[in-house]
Every structure is written in C-alpha cells, then in structure tokens.
Backbone bond lengths (Angstrom), bond angles and torsions (degrees), N, CA, C in turn:
res aa  C-N    CA-C-N  psi(-1)  N-CA   C-N-CA  omega(-1)  CA-C   N-CA-C  phi
1 X - - - 1.443 - - 1.522 112.26 -
2 X 1.307 116.35 -34.66 1.457 120.42 -179.13 1.522 110.49 -63.96
3 X 1.317 117.11 -40.69 1.464 121.55 -179.74 1.531 109.94 -65.27
4 X 1.331 116.94 -40.76 1.461 121.15 179.43 1.535 109.57 -64.28
5 X 1.303 117.58 -40.51 1.465 121.60 178.04 1.523 111.61 -62.59
6 X 1.329 116.29 -41.35 1.461 121.09 178.30 1.521 110.47 -65.04
7 X 1.346 115.81 -42.50 1.462 120.58 179.25 1.527 110.29 -62.77
8 X 1.324 117.20 -43.68 1.464 121.51 -179.81 1.530 110.10 -63.05
9 X 1.359 117.01 -42.62 1.470 119.71 178.20 1.524 110.64 -62.63
10 X 1.327 117.47 -40.61 1.464 121.06 178.42 1.526 111.09 -63.85
11 X 1.316 116.70 -41.04 1.465 120.94 178.74 1.527 109.85 -64.83
12 X 1.340 117.26 -43.18 1.467 120.79 177.85 1.527 110.67 -61.76
13 X 1.329 115.93 -42.02 1.459 120.33 179.44 1.531 110.62 -62.88
14 X 1.316 117.04 -45.60 1.471 121.23 178.19 1.522 111.18 -62.31
15 X 1.318 116.46 -41.66 1.462 121.15 179.99 1.529 110.68 -63.55
16 X 1.332 116.63 -44.19 1.469 120.30 179.31 1.526 110.78 -63.52
17 X 1.328 117.36 -43.82 1.460 120.88 179.49 1.525 111.15 -63.40
18 X 1.332 116.52 -41.13 1.457 120.89 179.73 1.521 110.28 -64.86
19 X 1.312 116.52 -43.03 1.458 121.06 180.00 1.534 110.73 -64.35
20 X 1.319 116.80 -42.84 1.466 120.90 178.97 1.526 110.74 -64.63
21 X 1.312 117.15 -42.54 1.464 120.79 178.37 1.521 110.90 -63.05
22 X 1.320 116.69 -42.13 1.459 121.00 179.39 1.530 110.79 -63.57
23 X 1.335 116.87 -42.63 1.468 120.18 178.61 1.531 111.15 -63.98
24 X 1.331 117.26 -40.28 1.464 120.66 176.08 1.521 110.71 -62.39
25 X 1.324 116.45 -40.65 1.468 121.81 178.51 1.535 110.36 -61.56
26 X 1.327 116.47 -44.02 1.464 120.59 179.26 1.530 111.27 -64.01
27 X 1.332 117.25 -39.66 1.465 120.79 177.63 1.528 111.05 -63.17
28 X 1.334 115.45 -43.17 1.462 119.47 178.73 1.523 111.39 -63.07
29 X 1.326 117.31 -40.49 1.468 120.99 177.12 1.525 111.12 -62.28
30 X 1.317 116.54 -41.22 1.464 120.96 179.85 1.527 110.12 -63.60
31 X 1.328 117.60 -44.23 1.468 121.74 178.59 1.525 110.82 -64.39
32 X 1.312 117.14 -39.98 1.463 121.24 177.86 1.525 110.47 -62.88
33 X 1.317 116.74 -41.28 1.468 121.04 177.43 1.523 111.60 -61.53
34 X 1.329 116.91 -41.37 1.470 120.69 177.92 1.521 110.42 -64.13
35 X 1.329 116.49 -41.68 1.461 120.60 -179.81 1.525 110.80 -64.54
36 X 1.335 116.26 -42.42 1.465 119.78 178.78 1.526 110.69 -61.80
37 X 1.325 116.91 -41.08 1.465 120.46 179.78 1.519 110.63 -62.36
38 X 1.345 116.64 -41.45 1.459 119.98 178.32 1.525 110.76 -64.55
39 X 1.326 116.43 -38.87 1.467 120.47 178.97 1.519 109.93 -63.94
40 X 1.347 116.98 -45.09 1.464 119.75 179.32 1.527 110.98 -63.98
41 X 1.328 117.54 -38.83 1.467 120.27 178.19 1.521 110.54 -63.35
42 X 1.331 116.43 -45.09 1.471 120.44 179.28 1.524 110.40 -64.24
43 X 1.327 116.69 -41.31 1.464 120.98 178.99 1.520 110.65 -61.66
44 X 1.319 116.41 -43.89 1.473 120.58 178.03 1.519 110.89 -62.00
45 X 1.325 116.72 -42.20 1.462 120.68 -179.72 1.532 110.42 -62.91
46 X 1.322 116.89 -41.21 1.465 121.60 178.81 1.526 110.60 -66.14
47 X 1.327 116.45 -44.06 1.470 120.46 178.79 1.526 111.54 -59.08
48 X 1.317 115.87 -45.42 1.478 120.71 -179.63 1.521 110.17 -62.11
49 X 1.325 116.80 -44.28 1.461 120.90 179.80 1.528 111.07 -60.79
50 X 1.317 116.72 -46.55 1.472 120.31 -178.73 1.525 110.77 -66.02
51 X 1.324 117.69 -41.56 1.473 120.18 177.65 1.529 110.82 -61.30
52 X 1.323 116.32 -38.00 1.462 121.03 177.16 1.530 110.26 -61.00
53 X 1.320 116.27 -44.77 1.472 119.37 179.80 1.526 112.12 -70.76
54 X 1.327 117.74 -32.69 1.473 119.78 174.88 1.526 110.15 -62.02
55 X 1.331 115.45 -41.66 1.458 120.48 178.51 1.531 110.53 -62.96
56 X 1.330 116.05 -43.32 1.472 120.28 177.53 1.529 110.67 -61.85
57 X 1.332 116.35 -39.10 1.464 120.46 179.47 1.530 110.80 -63.07
58 X 1.315 116.84 -43.65 1.469 120.99 179.02 1.529 109.81 -61.32
59 X 1.337 116.46 -44.39 1.473 119.84 178.27 1.525 111.68 -61.66
60 X 1.325 116.72 -43.83 1.466 119.64 178.20 1.526 110.90 -62.52
61 X 1.322 115.52 -43.39 1.462 120.81 -177.71 1.534 110.95 -60.77
62 X 1.346 115.95 -46.39 1.466 119.39 -178.44 1.532 112.88 -73.01
63 X 1.321 116.59 -17.67 1.471 120.11 177.46 1.521 111.89 -95.75
64 X 1.323 117.04 12.73 1.454 121.38 173.90 1.515 114.99 72.40
65 X 1.315 117.20 46.89 1.460 119.72 179.64 1.529 110.69 -77.95
66 X 1.307 115.54 167.26 1.461 118.58 175.41 1.535 109.54 -101.89
67 X 1.300 115.61 174.67 1.463 121.94 -175.09 1.533 111.47 -61.49
68 X 1.313 117.43 -38.60 1.467 120.54 -179.27 1.524 112.44 -62.61
69 X 1.323 117.19 -35.06 1.466 120.38 178.06 1.529 110.70 -66.02
70 X 1.350 116.52 -40.23 1.469 119.52 177.45 1.523 111.53 -66.24
71 X 1.330 115.88 -40.18 1.472 119.72 178.27 1.526 110.20 -62.50
72 X 1.318 116.45 -44.08 1.472 120.54 178.58 1.533 110.79 -62.92
73 X 1.325 116.67 -40.36 1.465 120.92 179.34 1.524 110.67 -58.61
74 X 1.337 116.92 -50.17 1.462 119.72 -177.18 1.523 112.16 -74.01
75 X 1.305 117.32 -26.41 1.472 120.16 172.12 1.528 109.09 -64.18
76 X 1.327 116.59 -44.66 1.465 120.87 177.08 1.532 111.04 -61.06
77 X 1.324 115.88 -38.08 1.465 120.09 177.96 1.528 110.18 -61.94
78 X 1.319 117.06 -45.37 1.468 120.70 178.91 1.522 111.84 -61.98
79 X 1.328 115.90 -39.29 1.471 119.64 177.08 1.523 109.99 -63.22
80 X 1.331 116.80 -44.21 1.470 120.67 178.75 1.530 111.24 -63.93
81 X 1.332 116.76 -39.78 1.470 119.89 177.46 1.529 110.28 -62.36
82 X 1.297 116.40 -40.08 1.451 121.33 179.99 1.532 111.37 -66.11
83 X 1.330 116.20 -28.54 1.467 120.60 -178.46 1.533 113.45 -81.90
84 X 1.332 116.64 -10.81 1.466 119.47 178.80 1.527 107.88 -66.49
85 X 1.305 115.54 125.83 1.463 121.12 -177.61 1.527 109.44 -90.54
86 X 1.320 115.49 110.38 1.463 120.01 -179.79 1.526 107.94 -113.61
87 X 1.308 115.93 107.29 1.464 121.42 177.14 1.517 109.06 -108.70
88 X 1.315 115.23 106.47 1.466 118.82 -179.93 1.510 110.47 -99.21
C-alpha cells in the first residue's frame, strides 16, 4: 500500500506540474497574440501615413513644386512617423 500511495502522489505531482506548465503556455500565447495585434495596428498606421504623404508628393509634383518643397514634405513625414506612439 505504501508503494501505491507514493505512486499516486508522484502522479498527482506530475499532473499538477503539467497543468501549471500548460496554463503558463496559454498565458504566453495570449500575450503574444496581443503583441502581434499591436504590431499590426502600428504597421497599418505607418502604412496609412506614408500613403498619405505619397499622395501629397504626387499632388506637389503635378502642381510644379520645387525640390525644397519635396524635401520639406518628407521631413514632415519623418517627424510624423517619429511621433507615432508604439507601445509593445
């Protein structure tokens, strides 16, 4: 009977450890999913900003702008990109 009791305690211990490890794994997956969503949101925000500036560049180009206006436009774009708050 003593051996059976020891075996049962070992099985319970293994089961508890496995369950705890699995729960930790699920928590890590959930956090990873949240991080990926934030990355995709930030990526989308950056894409939209750059597309907006590309559109502005095309308008400036067709309206006969000079080189300094294009430089200022893309400088403003870089400033706006720098202002995007990405908290991962």
